[in-house]
N, C-alpha and C positions, 0 to 999 in steps of 0.2 A: 281697429284692425279687422278687415272684412273676412279673412280666412285665417284659421289657426294652423298654419303650416310651418311656423317658425320653430326650428330646433332650439333656439335660444329661449324662446318663451316657455317651451315645455321643460327644458332643463332647469330654468329658474323655479318653476312651480315644484318640480321634483326636489330641488335642493331645499326649498322652504319647508316642504312637507317632511323631508328627512331631518332637518334641524328641529322640527317640532316633534317628530315621532321618536327619534333616538332618546332625548332626555326622558320622555314619558316611559318608554320601555325600560330604560336603565333604572329609573326611580322605582317602577313597579317591580322589576326583577330584584333589585336590592331589598325592597321592603319585604317581598315574599320570602326571599332567601333568608333575611335576618329573622323574620318571624318564625319560619320553620326551624331555623337553626337554634333560636332561643328555646323553642319547645323541645327540640331534641336534647339540648343541653340540660333542660329541666328533667327530662326522662332519665338521662344518664345520671344526673345527681341523685334522683330518687332511687334508681336501681343500685347505685353504689352505697347509698345510706342503708337501704334494706338488706343488701348483701352483708354490710358490716354488722348490722344487728343480728342477722342470721348466724354469721360466724361467731359472734359473741355468745349467742344462746347455745350453740353446739359446743363451744369451748367450755361453757359452764358445766354442761353435762359431762364432758370429758374430765374436767377438773373434779367433778363429783366422783367419777369412777376412780380417779387417781387417789382421792382421799379415802375411798372405800378400801382400795388395796392397802393403803397405809394403816387403816384401822385393823384390817386382818392381820397385818404384821405385828401390831401392838397387842392384839387380844389372843392370838394363837401362837404357840411355840412350835413353829413349823419344823425346825431342825429335829425336835424330839417327837413329832407327830407320827403315829403308827395306827393305821386303821384296824389291823388285826389285834394289835397289842392292847388297844384301849377303845373298844367299840363305843363306850359312852361319850368319850371326847369327840369321836367322829359324829355321833348324833348331834352333839352340841354345835359342831362346825356346820352341819347341814342346816340346822335351825338358824344360825347366824346368816348364812348365805341366802336362805329363803327370805329373811327379814330385809336384807339389802335389796333383793329383787323386788320385793313388794313395795318398797318405798320409792322406787324409780320406775315410772310407767314405761320408759323407753327400753328398759332391760328386760329381756324375756328369760334369760338364764345366766347364772353366775357359776363358774367352775373354778375350784381351787386345785392347782396342780403342784403338789409338794415335790421337792427335789429328792428327798431321802426315802420316799415310800413308794410302793408299787401301785397304790390306789389313788385315784383322783376323786374329789368330792364335789358334787353339784348341789344346787339348792333344793333338789327333789330326791336325789339318790346318790349313790357312789358306784364306781366301777374301776376295773383295772385300767392302768394307763394304756396298755396295748389295745384294749377294746375302744378306748376313747379316740386314739389317733387313727385306728384302722377302720372303725365303723361309724362311730357316733359323730365325729367331727372331721369333715373333709374340705380341703381347699382346692380349687381348680388349678392353682398355680404352684402348689407344693405337694410333694409325695408324702406318704406316711412318715418316712424316716426324716425328711426335711422338716415336717411339722413337729415331730418329737424333738429334733435338735433345736428348733426355734423355741419351744416351750421350756426347754431345759437350760438354754443359754441366752435368753432374751435380756438385753441390756437397757433398752429404752422402750417406751410405749410404742406398740406396733399395731397397725390395722390390717386385717385380712378381709378382703371384700368378696362377696358372692360365695360365701362358704355354705356348706350343707350341714344341718344339725338334725341328728336322728332321722335322716332320710328326707328332710324338708329343706329345699334350697332357699336362697334369698336372705342371708344373714350377713351382718357386719360383725366380725369378731375383733374385739379390742383386747390385746394382750399386754398386761402390765407386770413388770418384774417385782418380786417381793424379796427384800434384802434383810439380813439380820442387823444387829447393832454394829457389827464389825464390817458391814457392807459386803458380806458374802451373799451369793444368790441362794435363797432358801426355797424358791419355787416361783410360780407365776400365777396370776389371777386372770381368768378369761371372762369377758362380758360379751354376751351374744345379743345383738340388737337387730330386730327385724328391719330390713331395708324398706319395707312398706311404711313402717312408722316414721323412718327418717325422711322418706319421700313426702309424706303428709306434712311433716314439719317444714320442708322446703316449699310446698304448695301454699301453706298458710301465709308465708312471707312474700312469695313471688308470684302467686297465682293471679293477682290482679293485672299483671302485665302479659298474661298468656306466655310467660317466659319458660324456656327450657333451662333448668339449673343443674349444674354438675359440681360434684365435690371430688377433687383429686388429691392424692397424698403427695408427700414431698418429692416423690420420684415421678410424678405426673401420671400415675395409674388411677383410673376411675374407681371411686369407692361406692357412691350411690348418686341418684339423680331423680329429677321430677320432670314430667312432660317430655321425656326423651323421645325424639323422633328416630325412626329407622335410618333416615338419611342424614341425621345430625348426631354423630357420635363424637366423643372427645378427640378421636384420631382425625376425624374430618375437620373438627374445629382447629386442630393444630396445623392442618394443611390449608386452612381458609385464606382467602385473599384479603389482606388488611386494607382498610379504607380509612380516610381521615375521620375526625370527630367521634372516635370510639366506635366505629362501625366495622363489621366484617361481612364478607360474602361467603356463604357456605352452600355448595351445590346450586349456585346461581341465585340464591335468595339473600337479600340484605337483612342484617340484624344489627340492633344496638347491643354492644358487648360491654358487660361490666365484670370486673375481676377484683377479688379481695383475698388477701393471704392472711390466715390466722397466725397469731403469735405463739400459740401453745404447741401445736404439732406441725406447724408450717403447712397446713392444708390450704389448698387454693379453691376458692369458690367462684365459679363462672356462671353468669346468667346471660342468656341471649333473648332479647326482646324483639319479635318480628316487627318490621316496619309497616307491613300491610295491614295495620289496624284501621278501624273505621275512622278515628279522629284524623289520621294522616290523610286518608282519602278526602275527607271534608276540607282539609287545608288546601289540597291540590285543586279541588273544585273552586274554592274561593279565589285562588290564584288565576285560574283560567277565566273566571268571570271578570276579574280586574283587567286582564289583558284585552278581553273583548270590549270592555268599556273604553279602554284607551284607544282602540282602533276606531270606534265610533266618533270619539272626540277629534281624532286626527282627520277623519273624513269631513266632518263639519268645518274644521278649520281650513281644510284644503279648498272647500268651495268658496269660502270668504277670500282666501288668498288669490284664487283664480279671478274673481271679480276685480280685486284691486290691481292685479297685474295687468289686466287689459287697459286700465287707466294709465298706469305708469310706463307702459311700453312705447307710447307714442314718440318720445324723444329718441329712443334707440332706432326706431324705424326711419326717422329723418336722417340720422347719422349714417345709416346704411345707404341711403340714396346718394349722399355726398361721396362715400367710399367707392361706390360703383363708378362715379364720374372720374375719380382720381385713377382707379385701377384700369379703367377702360374695359370693363367686363360686363357681360350680360347677366341678369339675375338668374340664379340656378336654384332649383328647389332643395337641393341637398346641401347648399352652403348656408351656414348660419350668419347672423349679422356680425358677430365677433370675428368670424372667419373672413368676411369681406373687409371689415375694418383692418384686420391684421394684414390682409393682402395689400391694402392700400398703404399701410405703414411700411410693410416690407418693400413695396415698390419704391417708396421714397428713400428707404434706407439703402436698398441695393444701388440706386442711382448714386447716392453719396459715396458708398463703398467703392463703386466702380471708378468714380472720379479719383478717390484717394489712392486706389490701387494703381491706377494709371500713372498718377504722379510718383508713387513710390517705385513702381516697376521701371518707370523711365529713369528715375534717379539711380536705382541699382544697376540697370543695364548700362547707363552712361558711365557709371563708375567702373564697371567691369571692362567696358570698351577702352577707357583711358588707361587702366592698368595693363591690359593686353598690349596696347600700343607702347606702353613703357617697357614691357618685356621684349617687345619687338625692336627696341632701339630707336624709336622715333624721337625721343626727347634726350638731348645731350646732357642736360643738367636738371636738377630738381626744380630750379626756378622756371625753366621752360614748361615742365610738367604742371607746376602750380598755376601758371598763367592759363594753360589750356583747360585744366580741370577745376578751375575756380567755380564754374557754374554748378557743379555737383557736390561741392563741399570737400573735395579732396585736397590735401596739402601735405607736402613732405618738408622736413626741417633739417635732416642730417646731410652730411657731405660724403659719407661712405655707405655703400649699399651692397647687398648680396641677396641671392634668391635661395629659397629652400623648397624642396619637394617632400610632401608629407603623405604617407600611406597609412590608412586606418583600416583595421580588420575587426569585425566583419564589415563588408562593403556597404551593407544596408544601414549603417549607422547614420544618424542625423548629422550630416557634415556641417550644416549651418550652425548648429549648437556647438559642435566641437571647435569650429573655426573661431567662433566668438570667445569661447573659453581659452583657446590658445592665444588669441590676441590680448585678452585680459592678463594672462599669465606672463606674457612678454612685455606688456606695456611699461612697467617701471624701468626696464633696462633698454628697450629699443622700440623703434617704430615698427609696426607690422600691419600690412594690408594683405588680404587673402583673395584668391581667385579660384573659382570652381572649374574643374576640367571635365571633359567628357568621359574620362576613365572612372569607373565606380570606385569610391573609397579613396580618391586622391585629390589633393588641393595643392596649389602653389602659393607661396607667400613672398612678398617683397619686403625686405627688412632694411631699416636705416639705423646706423649705429655710429657712436663716436670713434675717433681713431684710436684712442687709448683702450677701447674695449674689444679690439679685434681678436686678441688672444683668448677672450672669454666667451666667444660666440658658441663654441661647441658645448661648453659647460652650461651656459644659460639655456640653450635649447634642450639639452639633456635633462636638466632639472624640470623644465616645463613639461617635457614629454613624459617623464616618469610620474610627475604629479597627476597629469591628466589620465594616464593609463590606469593608475590605481583608483582614482576617483570615479571614472566612467567605465572601468572594467573593460578596457579595449587593448588591442595590440597595435601599437603606434611605432612606425619606423620613419626616421627623418634622414633625408639626404641634403647636405649643405654644399652650396657652390662657393667659389672664391669671392673675396671682398675686393671691391674696386672703388676708386674715387668717382663720385658723381654717378649718374644713372646710365651712362653710356656703356658700361660693362655688364649691365644686367642680362642681356641676351646670352652672353657666354656663361655667366654665373648660373642661369637657369638650366642650360644644357649640362653643366657640370653637376648640378644638384640632381638631375635625372640619372646621370651615370653613377653618382654616389649611392642613390637609392637602389638602383638595380644591383649594386655590389652586395646587397643584403644576402644574395644567394651564397656568397662566400663567408660573409661576416656573421650572418644570422639576423633574425628579426628583433624587434623591441630594443632598438638602440639608435643612437645618432651617429651617422656616418659622414665624415667630412671628405671632400674631394682630395684632401691632402693624404688620406690613408690609402688611396689607390696607387698602383704602380704608374710611373711616368710614361707618357705616350712614347712609343718607339722602343721601349726597353724589351729586349728579346727574352722570351721565356721558353726554356727547354721543355719539350714534351717528355713525360716519363715512360718512354718506350721500353727501357730496360726493366722497369718495375712490372709493367704489364706482361712482358715475356716471362718473367719469373713467376707471376701469378698464374698464367695459363699452364705452365709446366707443373706447378704445384697442384693445380686442380686435376690435371690429367693423371698425375701420380697418386692422387688421393692423400697427399701429405698435408695434414691439417696445420701443423706448426708453421710450415713454410707458407701456406695459404694465408694464415693470420699475419705473419710478418710482412708479406707482400702487400696486403690490404692496408695495414698500418702505415707502411712507407708511402703508399699512394695518397692516403688521407693526410699524412703529415706534410707531404709535398703540396697538396692542395691548400692546406690552411696557412702554410708559411711562405708561399712564393708570391703572394699578391698578384695572382694571375688575372688577366682581363676576364670579364664575365663570360665571353664567348668560349675562351679556352677552358675555363673552369667547368662549364656545362659539358664540353666535349669530353673532358676527363671523366666526369660522372656518368655520361652516356656510355662510354666504353666500359666502365667498371660494372654497370648494371648489365650490359649486354654480355660481358664475359661470364658472369655468374648465371644468367638466364639460360645460356646455351648448355650449361652443365646439368640442368634440371630436366626431368621428364616432361613431355608435352602436357600430360594431364595433371601436373603438379600445380596446386593453387598458388604457391609463391611464384612460379614461373609466369602465370597469368598476371599476377600483381606486378612483377618486374616488367613484363611486356607493356602493360598499361602505363607504367611510369616512363618507359622509353618513348611511348607515343606522345606523352604529355609531360615532359620533364619540367616544364615551367610550373607545373602544379606543386612541385617540391620547392619550397621557398628557400631552403638552405642546404648547404652541402652536408650538414649534420643529419638532415632528413634522409639524404641518400646513404650516408654511412649506416644509419639505423636499419634501413631496408637491406643493405648489403650484409649486415651481420645476421639478419634473419635468414637470408638466402644461404649464407655459409653454414648455419646450423642445420638447415634442411639438407644441404649438399653433403654434409658430414654423415648424415644418416643413410643417404641413398648411394654414396659412391665409395663406401668402405670396401677394401679388398676382400675377395671371397674367402681367403684364408682366415680372416678374422671371425668369420661367422660359423664355418663348419669345416670339416676335413675336405681336402681337395679331391681325394679319390671318391669319396661319397658323393660330393657335389657333381663331379663330371659324369658319374654313373647315372645320377638322377636326370641330368640334362639329356644324355643320350636316350634314356628310357622315355623321357617326355617327348623328344622329337620322334622317336619310333612310333609312339602311340597317337600322336596328334598331327603329324605332318600331312596325312592324307585328307584332312579336313579342308574344305574350301576356304574357311575363314581363318585358317592358321596363319600366323605372322610372327616374325622375329620380335616385333615390339611386344606382342602378347607374352612371348617367352621371357623377355627382359623384365616385364612386370611380375611374371610368375616367380622369378628368382630374385626379384628386388635388386636388380643391377641395371646400370645404364647400358644402352644398346652397344656403344663402342667397347665398353669394358667387357660385356658378355661375349661379343664376337672374338675379341683378342684372347680372352681366357679360354674359350673353346678351342681356338686354333693352337694356342700354346700347349694344351693338354692332349689334343688328338692329332695334331698335325694337319687337320683338314678344316677348310672354311665352313662355317655353320650353314651358310646358304647352299654351298655345294653339297654338303652332306644331306640336307633335307631334299634337295633336288634329285640326288642319286637314289634315295629311297622311293621317291615318287616314280622315277623312270623304271626302276626294277619292277615295281608293282605293275606299271603299265605294260611292260614287255610280257610279263606273265599273263595278264588278262588278254593281250592281243593274241597270244598263242592258244590259250586254253578256252577262250570264249569267243562268241560272235557278236559282242555288244557293239552298238554304234559308237563311233568315235566321241560323239557328244556325251553319251552316258558314261563311256569309259573314262573320259577326261574328268568328269564330275567326281567319279569314284577315286581318282588319284589326286584331287585337290584343286581342279581348275574349273572355274565357272565358265570361262570362255574357251570354246573348242579351238579357236585360232591360236590362242596363247599356248594351249597344250601341244598343238602340232608344231608350232615354232620352237618351243623348248625341247620337244622330243627330237627334232631334226638336229638341233644344236648339240645334243648330247650323244645321239646314236648315229648320226650321219645320214639317216634316211627318214622318210616320213613314216607315220604309224601304219598307213595302208601298205606301203612297200614292205615294211617289217613283217606284217601279218602274212603277206604272200610268200616272203622268203623263208620264214621259220614256222610255217603252219604245221609242217610234218615233224618238227622236233619236239621232244618231251620237255626239255628244260630251256627257258629263254636265255638268250645271251644278254647279259646286263652290262651296265657301265662299270 
């Protein structure tokens, strides 16, 4: 290979290197991961074991304190103890407490708090109880009264952390109840343990890990800790982000977490070992070195693969030259060998497919042509058709035939699949051949059937239609033509099928309509003039019951009279038009009704028209109610007169605006105003304008254009024409005639 410009050559080398590289990387990664994971598990195991030993050691100390409290109960008669009454007994108690403190290095002070005496006894002295709880012993989370109540009513061993003893903070106070033989509370025994000593005990066990160790009571409150960091408190630990393998992240730093709960007082011991120890860093360094070694091995193997590929590439280059000759293409630097070979194979495959499509297309086209000729009446019998269509494999066997017209919604449905399914559904009962039409969503079928099955045609087609509608989730409507002997009657049957399908406007979609359901040709159908006249009168009068009755009569006539399609659409057209004329021009339902009038064919059924009419009627009931239903007549007419007086001089004033203001149809508004005032609404507003114009003509010297604008006319010509109609003279003549008069002569 003289030049290494082949994309295939480079891709092969890259794939071989990838096959070599991936296993090595996966193996190294798994090895490093398993090794580090094993070490982490070992650390976790040791941390857990040491925490368990630590918990056991502290439990032993606590158990010793509990036994000490029991010995005090056995050796001292606390119910009868009185410091003032028997000083010698008190001195003996101090000696005993001092001995207990001396034998346990963790305990710095032991205090006996009798329930029946006013004095408390310590290992070094005695004092009054009030002095003890108010000054000597203080707890950051308990007041003096709360502390006294705890010492006098303690039921179970209780730990108080961070207490202050004789002014020195940093003590853990353990309070144990002392009971009599009858289990009544005789007092309590307090053991004061320096938190520094307890922290040293934690450090002895967990210091090798540089761990931060915390001891929490049963309620989750911290008691004491070791190596506690400012940013790593028990509260921060509780809010830390948990990770797998016993790890937590606190303040962005990863730690190994160990936790043990003691069985004595249910204390929880938590230890956090930082991951950034030196040994972990060494492990990561070894992992990086292993990855680098892997890369070097891959590079060396890649060089060897490169040499071997140059030797093995020769047969592929020769195959490329043959592919170029087949595809009749010039070599291109951006085309790989496999691309050229694929092009050559595609060329051969496309030639084969083209030939197969030509054969199939010719066969389908020829079949469609023969079926169209059949529907056109070219073949008198099915035998004539079979002889003519033998070359394309079409053959009919029945003696009775009919046509069907099928409409499928939505129109973008794959009609070929639907037609095949329809053919299969009808195959057991009848012959069926389908023809696609130019109308979207519509096909024609030629059907052959036995004579004894003629009465079952509608039922068979309805079953197939319903089954396909459910299975394919489509809306399917079928029109059936009449059945005739042999194929000579198919043209007439096809026309009848189209008429039956169009009759869905009256009968509705999603059904099978036979030509027999339609009214016979020439049958006269009376138009419902009387019902429409009744409807118009009811709408004008605003009579809702009569309106409803008239609409129902028209719809009942439409559904029961088997009208021809043209007549049925005319009835629906007039029904929509009658209602739309009663709505205001800006009403949304009127726009909808007008759109339906312009494209009535978009409403598939008369039921759709009825639904729209009912919506129109609801809106009409809201807008055409008589004024007396809404407010008092006198109040309303007064408001109307006042509205005209205040607004008629505006140029943009209109009666339509006023009808919208009072929520009335314009004809109803005009009739109401005339009935109540005896004057036409337009004449009244014009008289107000002319009176104002007469006054301005006499009292001012305004130009006619400005004067007309002030009395509500944009166009001066319109003003002059209206003024002359009402006053008999032009505005200029009027000004000259009455310029000396004080009061204008009005209309």
